[in-house]
C-alpha positions in Angstrom: 84.0 77.1 127.5 84.5 78.0 123.9 88.1 77.8 122.6 88.8 80.3 119.9 91.7 80.0 117.5 93.9 83.0 116.5 92.4 83.0 113.0 88.8 83.0 114.4 89.7 85.8 116.8 91.1 88.0 114.0 88.0 87.3 111.8 85.7 88.3 114.7 87.8 91.4 115.3 87.4 92.4 111.6 83.6 92.0 111.8 83.3 94.1 114.9 85.6 96.8 113.5 88.1 96.6 116.3 91.9 96.3 115.8 93.0 92.6 115.5 95.6 91.2 118.0 98.8 89.9 116.5 99.4 87.3 119.1 96.9 85.6 121.4 97.3 86.4 125.1 98.5 90.0 124.5 96.3 93.0 125.3 96.5 96.1 123.2 98.1 99.2 124.7 95.4 101.1 126.7 94.9 103.3 129.7 91.2 103.1 130.6 91.7 104.8 134.0 93.5 107.7 132.4 90.8 108.0 129.7 88.2 108.3 132.4 90.4 110.9 134.3 90.7 113.0 131.1 87.0 112.9 130.4 86.1 113.7 134.0 88.6 116.6 134.1 87.2 118.1 130.8 83.7 118.2 132.4 85.0 119.7 135.7 87.3 122.4 134.4 86.2 124.8 131.6 89.8 125.6 130.5 90.9 122.0 130.3 89.7 121.4 126.7 92.0 124.0 125.0 95.0 122.3 126.7 94.4 118.9 125.2 92.5 119.7 122.0 95.5 119.3 119.7 96.7 116.1 121.5 93.6 113.9 121.4 90.9 113.0 118.9 87.9 110.7 119.4 89.7 107.6 118.0 92.5 108.2 120.5 90.3 106.6 123.2 90.3 102.8 123.5 86.8 102.4 124.9 84.1 103.1 122.3 81.9 104.8 124.8 84.8 107.1 125.7 85.1 108.0 122.0 81.4 109.0 121.9 81.7 111.1 125.0 84.8 112.9 123.7 83.1 113.5 120.4 80.2 115.2 122.2 82.7 117.4 124.1 84.4 118.3 120.8 80.9 119.2 119.3 80.2 121.5 122.3 83.6 123.1 121.9 83.1 123.7 118.2 79.8 125.5 119.0 81.6 127.4 121.8 79.1 126.1 124.4 80.0 125.3 128.0 81.4 121.9 128.7 80.1 120.3 131.9 78.1 117.2 133.0 74.7 118.6 132.0 75.7 120.0 128.6 77.6 116.8 127.7 74.5 114.7 128.5 72.4 117.0 126.4 74.8 116.8 123.4 74.9 113.0 123.7 71.1 113.0 123.4 71.3 115.2 120.3 73.8 112.7 118.9 71.5 109.8 119.9 74.4 108.1 121.8 73.4 108.7 125.4 72.2 105.2 125.9 75.2 103.7 124.2 77.6 105.3 126.7 75.5 104.0 129.6 73.2 106.9 130.3 73.6 109.8 132.7 75.0 107.6 135.4 78.2 107.0 133.4 78.7 110.8 132.9 78.1 111.4 136.6 80.5 108.6 137.6 83.3 110.1 135.4 83.1 113.5 137.1 83.2 111.8 140.5 86.5 110.0 139.7 88.6 113.2 139.6 89.0 116.1 141.9 90.8 118.5 139.6 92.2 119.0 136.0 95.7 119.7 137.2 97.3 116.8 135.3 95.0 116.6 132.4 97.7 117.4 129.8 100.1 114.7 131.1 97.2 112.2 131.2 96.1 113.1 127.6 99.7 112.6 126.3 99.7 109.0 127.7 96.4 108.3 126.1 97.7 109.6 122.8 100.8 107.4 123.1 98.7 104.3 123.7 96.6 105.2 120.6 99.8 105.6 118.5 101.1 102.2 119.8 97.8 100.6 118.7 98.0 102.2 115.3 101.5 100.8 114.8 100.3 97.3 115.9 97.4 97.6 113.4 99.8 98.8 110.7 102.3 96.0 111.3 99.5 93.4 111.3 98.1 94.5 108.0 101.6 94.6 106.4 102.4 91.1 107.8 99.2 89.7 106.4 99.8 91.2 102.9 103.4 90.0 103.0 102.2 86.5 103.5 99.8 86.9 100.6 101.7 86.0 97.4 99.2 87.9 95.2 100.6 91.2 96.5 103.6 92.7 94.6 106.4 93.4 97.1 107.4 96.7 95.5 103.8 97.9 95.7 103.6 96.7 99.3 106.7 98.7 100.2 105.2 101.9 98.7 101.9 101.3 100.5 103.8 100.7 103.8 105.8 103.9 103.4 102.7 105.9 102.6 100.6 104.6 105.6 103.5 104.9 108.0 104.1 108.5 106.8 100.4 109.3 107.4 100.5 107.8 110.9 103.6 109.9 111.8 102.2 113.1 110.3 98.8 112.8 112.0 100.3 112.0 115.5 103.6 113.7 115.9 103.4 117.4 116.8 106.2 119.7 117.7 106.0 121.4 121.1 105.8 125.1 121.6 109.2 126.8 122.3 109.6 129.9 124.5 111.3 132.7 122.6 114.6 133.0 124.6 116.4 130.0 123.0 115.2 131.0 119.6 116.6 134.5 120.1 120.0 133.0 121.1 120.0 130.9 118.0 119.2 133.9 115.8 122.0 135.9 117.4 124.4 133.0 116.9 123.6 132.8 113.2 124.0 136.6 113.0 127.5 136.4 114.6 128.6 133.7 112.2 127.4 135.9 109.2 129.2 138.9 110.6 132.5 137.0 110.8 132.3 135.8 107.2 134.2 137.9 104.7 131.4 137.6 102.1 128.7 138.8 104.5 126.4 135.9 103.7 124.4 133.9 106.2 123.6 130.9 104.0 125.3 128.6 101.4 127.1 130.3 98.5 125.8 129.4 95.1 128.8 130.7 93.3 126.7 133.3 91.5 127.8 136.6 93.1 124.8 138.8 92.2 122.3 136.1 93.2 124.0 135.6 96.5 123.8 139.3 97.3 119.9 139.1 97.1 119.5 135.8 98.8 122.3 136.1 101.3 123.0 132.5 100.3 120.6 129.6 100.3 119.1 129.5 103.8 118.7 126.4 106.0 115.1 125.0 106.2 114.1 126.9 103.0 112.3 125.3 100.1 113.4 127.0 96.9 111.5 126.4 93.6 113.4 127.1 90.4 111.0 127.0 87.5 111.2 127.5 83.7 109.8 126.3 80.4 111.5 123.2 78.8 114.9 123.9 77.2 115.5 127.0 79.3 118.3 125.3 81.2 116.9 124.3 84.6 119.2 121.3 84.9 122.2 123.2 83.5 121.6 126.0 86.1 121.5 123.6 89.2 124.5 121.6 87.8 126.5 124.8 87.4 125.6 125.7 90.9 126.3 122.3 92.3 129.7 122.3 90.7 130.4 125.8 92.1 129.4 124.7 95.6 131.2 121.4 95.7 134.4 122.5 94.0 134.8 126.1 95.1 133.3 125.9 98.6 133.5 122.1 99.4 129.8 122.0 100.2 128.3 118.5 100.1 125.5 118.4 97.6 122.9 115.7 96.9 121.2 115.6 93.5 118.0 113.5 92.9 117.7 113.2 89.2 114.3 111.8 88.1 114.7 112.8 84.5 118.2 111.8 83.6 120.5 108.9 84.4 123.5 109.4 86.6 125.8 108.9 83.6 124.0 111.6 81.6 124.2 113.9 84.6 127.9 113.3 85.1 128.5 113.9 81.3 126.9 117.3 81.8 129.2 118.0 84.7 132.2 117.0 82.6 131.2 119.3 79.8 130.6 122.1 82.4 133.9 121.6 84.3 136.2 120.7 81.4 134.8 123.3 79.0 134.5 121.0 76.1 131.4 121.2 73.8 128.6 118.8 74.5 128.4 117.3 71.0 132.1 116.4 71.1 131.7 114.7 74.5 128.7 112.7 73.1 130.5 111.6 69.9 133.9 111.2 71.5 135.5 113.1 68.7 138.1 115.1 70.6 141.3 116.6 69.3 144.6 115.8 71.1 144.5 119.2 72.8 140.9 118.6 74.0 141.9 115.1 75.4 144.7 116.8 77.3 142.3 119.5 78.5 139.8 116.8 79.6 142.4 114.8 81.5 143.7 117.9 83.3 140.3 119.4 84.4 138.4 116.2 85.2 140.7 115.6 88.1 138.8 118.4 89.9 135.6 116.3 89.8 137.2 113.3 91.4 136.4 113.2 95.2 134.0 116.1 94.8 131.3 116.0 97.5 128.5 115.5 95.0 126.1 112.5 95.5 123.7 111.5 92.7 120.5 109.4 92.9 118.8 108.7 89.6 115.8 106.6 90.9 113.0 107.2 88.5 109.5 108.1 89.7 110.9 108.7 93.2 108.3 108.9 96.0 108.3 111.5 98.7 108.6 108.8 101.3 111.7 107.3 99.6 113.2 110.8 99.4 112.7 111.3 103.1 114.5 108.1 103.9 117.4 108.7 101.6 117.8 112.3 102.6 118.0 111.5 106.2 120.7 108.9 105.6 122.7 111.3 103.3 122.6 114.0 106.0 123.6 111.5 108.7 126.3 109.7 106.8 127.7 112.3 104.4 126.8 115.6 106.0 124.8 116.8 103.0 124.2 120.6 103.2 121.8 121.0 100.3 119.5 118.8 98.3 118.5 119.4 94.6 115.5 117.6 93.0 115.2 117.5 89.2 112.2 117.8 89.0 109.2 118.1 91.3 106.4 117.0 88.8 108.1 113.7 88.3 107.8 112.8 91.9 104.8 110.9 93.4 103.2 110.2 96.8 102.6 106.4 96.3 100.6 104.8 99.1 98.3 107.8 99.6 95.0 108.4 97.9 94.2 111.7 96.1 91.3 113.0 94.2 93.5 114.7 91.6 97.1 115.2 90.5 97.0 118.7 91.9 96.3 117.3 95.4 99.2 114.9 95.0 101.6 117.7 93.9 100.3 119.8 96.8 101.2 117.0 99.2 104.6 116.6 97.7 105.5 120.3 97.9 104.2 120.5 101.5 106.2 117.4 102.4 109.4 118.9 100.8 109.0 122.0 103.0 108.5 119.8 106.1 111.6 117.8 105.2 113.7 121.0 104.7 112.6 122.1 108.2 113.3 118.7 109.7 116.8 118.3 108.3 117.5 122.1 108.6 119.0 122.3 105.1 117.8 124.1 102.0 116.0 122.0 99.4 115.9 123.2 95.8 113.2 121.6 93.6 113.0 122.3 89.9 109.5 122.8 88.4 107.9 123.0 85.0 105.8 125.9 83.9 102.6 125.7 82.0 102.1 127.0 78.4 100.9 130.4 79.6 104.3 131.9 78.8 104.1 130.7 75.1 100.6 132.2 74.7 101.5 135.7 75.9 103.1 138.2 73.5 105.7 140.9 73.8 108.9 141.1 75.7 107.2 141.3 79.1 104.7 138.6 78.1 107.4 136.1 77.8 108.7 136.6 81.3 107.4 133.9 83.7 104.9 134.6 86.5 103.9 132.8 89.6 100.6 131.9 88.0 102.5 129.9 85.4 103.6 127.2 87.9 102.3 123.9 86.7 99.8 121.6 88.3 99.4 123.2 91.7 99.0 126.6 93.3 100.3 125.1 96.5 103.9 125.1 95.1 104.1 128.9 95.4 102.4 128.9 98.8 104.8 126.3 100.3 108.0 127.7 98.8 110.1 130.2 100.7 111.6 131.4 97.4 110.4 131.0 93.8 112.9 131.8 91.0 112.3 131.7 87.2 114.9 131.2 84.5 114.3 133.4 81.5 116.5 133.6 78.4 115.2 136.3 75.9 117.5 134.8 73.2 115.2 131.7 73.2 112.3 133.9 72.0 114.5 135.6 69.3 115.0 138.7 71.4 118.5 139.8 70.7 118.5 143.3 72.2 116.8 145.0 75.2 115.1 148.4 75.1 118.5 150.2 75.7 120.1 148.4 72.7 122.2 146.1 74.8 122.8 142.6 73.4 120.8 139.8 75.0 122.8 137.0 73.2 124.0 134.5 75.8 122.1 136.4 78.6 120.0 134.6 81.2 117.8 136.3 83.8 117.1 134.7 87.2 113.8 136.3 88.2 113.2 136.1 92.0 109.4 136.3 92.0 108.9 135.3 95.6 111.2 135.7 98.6 109.6 135.1 102.0 112.6 136.5 103.9 114.1 139.0 101.6 113.8 141.2 98.5 112.7 140.1 95.0 114.5 141.2 91.9 116.3 140.1 88.7 119.8 138.8 88.4 121.7 138.5 85.1 123.9 135.6 84.3 125.8 134.4 81.3 124.6 131.2 79.6 126.8 129.2 77.4 124.6 126.7 75.5 127.5 124.8 74.0 128.7 124.0 77.5 125.3 124.0 79.2 126.8 126.3 81.8 125.6 129.3 83.7 128.2 131.7 85.1 128.5 135.2 86.5 127.5 138.0 84.2 130.8 139.8 84.6 133.0 136.7 84.0 134.9 137.0 80.8 134.0 134.3 78.2 135.5 133.4 74.9 132.8 132.4 72.5 134.0 130.0 69.8 134.0 131.4 66.3 131.5 128.8 65.1 129.0 129.9 67.7 129.6 133.6 66.7 128.9 132.7 63.1 125.7 130.9 64.0 124.5 133.8 66.1 125.2 136.3 63.3 123.4 134.2 60.8 120.4 133.8 63.1 120.2 137.6 63.7 120.5 138.3 60.0 117.6 135.9 59.3 115.5 137.7 61.9 116.1 141.1 60.3 115.0 139.8 56.9 111.9 137.8 57.9 110.9 140.1 60.9 109.0 137.3 62.6 107.1 138.4 65.7 108.4 136.8 68.9 105.3 134.7 69.5 104.7 133.3 66.1 106.3 130.9 63.6 108.3 128.7 66.1 108.4 125.0 66.5 109.2 123.1 69.7 112.8 122.7 68.4 114.5 126.1 68.9 118.0 126.9 67.8 118.9 128.2 71.3 117.8 125.1 73.2 120.3 123.4 75.5 121.8 121.0 72.9 121.9 117.9 75.0 
């Protein structure tokens, strides 16, 4: 008798293509009898295949010959041909695999092992569970081997492990179909809650009254994309909103900042909440009155339910892990990501960056549904806006979303931030001033109306606020704006020419 060591066994397993065993003396999870029962039932009952088609795939079977037989059955189903003992044998001949499975006798023997297809779905789910267990064993074995290999970087190994585990879960975990009655009850419950609220909203309030009227608040399980060109104030908008939600409505908010450090982000919040100009906060040159104002208003930010993560180049798999923990431990009601194009899907292979961004947006939507909370992701726009001319040409469109068309497909809502003042447009067609005006353009709304909402933007505070809120513009800002308008009247520069990347109306920090 030949004695085989564990290492030799694993080497032989690799050569043969089968999954290596972690420990000698352990059999991999399998259910050969149930595999045979499923295959026999599929050939006996014509309606059996649709029942299990989304549960099993050829590799779900442990026996290689069972994989070949099931593949022949799938081929027949794809061609909408009958599935029985004779047609399966014929399809195996076409695939040149009839002899590999043991000939016609094997097929005949399978049909003789079962009397009906009554329990085929239950049997198929057990076979699928055994396959998932084998996949996890294979995954753990590979990670263990790489962990012992000192040539592998541990951080890269973590990313690879997260990516492959995510793929296993996505490919094998499917949600069951739900009868409509409990869903109707849930919808009615949400409707009753909304009717009892004084504001008439069914979702989370953003603090922007006109925006909430259109959206009815940010809805659970929604993926909301907020997009704009650089320097339009994307971060300022979501920080203003996060401050409103946390301070005014005590809504726990999580912010994943891939672009700015947590200190920079908190500085923005301090500027916003304390109403002190950004250049003074950066330089520390505050008057006595401003120090008193800072000390008085910053107290509101202490103990605010705002949670910040500034991990750079965050992967979608890290985000899933952290988001689940935040919801479980801190009751987070909304997640904000700044911004989507800086995320990655490490551990998975893609043919292009567009495919990677598509996977990220699709995963964000799946995460919003899983956690049942709204997720807001900021996004960049391409340069199409800069190329177009005229007042309407500068307004963003869905086609301007950068790097992937899948973003607009996956999103439940797409909003654009547009500030006409940035493009030297100081008045609208009716002669109304556009200085300090920002438009939130709701370009897509899967569950509601689209439209435009006007807000006030205070660049010196990097803050958005309701359009009807009274504001006091510092005299220095007024002077600068009058000087800029006068220069426009003299030079008469068209709105799409003669500008550099550094605009006078950019967010100043």
